[in-house]
Steps between C-alpha positions, in 0.01 A plus 500: 500500500557126449340415834197711405472324165518163668219593739282605206592180313407296806161672524432429132591134539271465801211643301547230237610223738359570849635172642863588435727499803796738530794491735449763768747788484590661832639848556838530671716786619871422485721772642850503354808702594811586302796542735730701275686661792432349840652790698564864422809553718580177680751245370610712204859533609722798572539629145133492401398675822783753469378578150148538637618750762682704236204494261259616772745771607516659156122475468453664839306197617579539869216273605640224283844543657354484850280199419791307350718576802230399748430173314867407475541564875204272573290784637235489229336240276610488139239680283466201265455250784126436523524121512363435849215742436412313180505170689243636746271615219523168319414317821205733558372457143574124486714536191801307374697745283786433259833681537724542196863568591756671280827318570744629239855414603635820346319828567490691171262719300146408613615225738559677832408226744680436827808283443433127511807473727316683780378257766192703613379506138535123475319462834215716373455270201525189721231639728253569221572172327402322823166685523388584147580436137807676364588552136790625295509860377747451213757776483507739206843359419360149467287619209818502294653190654308175550777363719444779754133407541590141585768619743257734678233231510746246640617742770142579603414131521800432724413788733128422515559123516219436256440480128415837345234474230367859479650812345427859406724700269679797655357822350265265308778439247310268269580391147277228360554223421866510611439593866240229556716238328793596724283468811376158392858388436592612853216297654253782570135389483322819617573846367345823633635748243197536275408862556614849409808661647376850422123504561245294688263279304460158339787437259364165380133607537448219750489484881543124547812279487556317174757273335739675267472386139811525286360629172829463314536133592123455492492315831353534848748528786489428873578862588205663677461873441355690799398846373505809723308823438634728773845607617561775755808621308288559189260716698777705663773533238314471170140608561605768754210412729464584867396233755132601483485465121686172515263362763198565277672335202609205712151433636350535151730229362442283805121518467516431126719191539283377785186536288663286231624239753855567391831518682592845630879534518632840611873579513635686802851619591634512855677832436162664429331352807762597755570837661683676216353855488499485120207259528298667773143369499566182299540279807168629636330445163625141490382430854157649428462279193608190689282559806187638332491290183722193509434415865122496467510269199729262688277525808175424317664205323556342843146552629295181558274400213 
């Protein structure tokens, strides 16, 4: 809504002052990924996998038992492991995504990430930090403990060997102004949490990055808010959509943001883009969107003239 108002305001100003010059706004598509759980079966230890076997047994999930066994024996790829496939798509579409890693030291409640003591998990983060931008996905526990956020941020910076300046709240746990003040105190300059955790849409009624203004202190800050309007988890868990319905909604938001020369920031999760049968069709929907919509915009941007 705000972007639409600004376009109308600009048109009105040009009618009165035709010689006015405005800074050109350019559309961008910035794919982002929340890595809540890097792997479904791998690197979870004996007890977590044993519990998984027992749970599947009592549910009669024989396919799940077989899949877990095959993955642990190295005979099958982990269903959440779609990382190489994503790399190929990003290369094809000429995109530089952002990966947000959940790195809670203690796995509890909503924080079920792979242990930070696991070497392959650290190597995964190192790899992406060397190729793309990585950000912190603050644990749910850190929402009640500022010290935890700084510890997680420090660990991620050591592993990635670079300063981490971007974040997105896990489960979009956001409490203003406290959350933003905590991020600023920790050294975060770009936050990607401005959106709904239960439905797709424009939470701040804007599709362009903006500086957060602390209304209580009545001062402008250096924290840039990067709003998102789409998250695959909202479509699946909250809106109960199938891949076809989600695709239509996704393209509609993309076209709208493009028309307004905004910044389109979708949120994706690796566990929904892998081979888990619970998400059949979502990987194909994502690839169709990337190849038929995102790719062609990136391609035409590189054409001469």
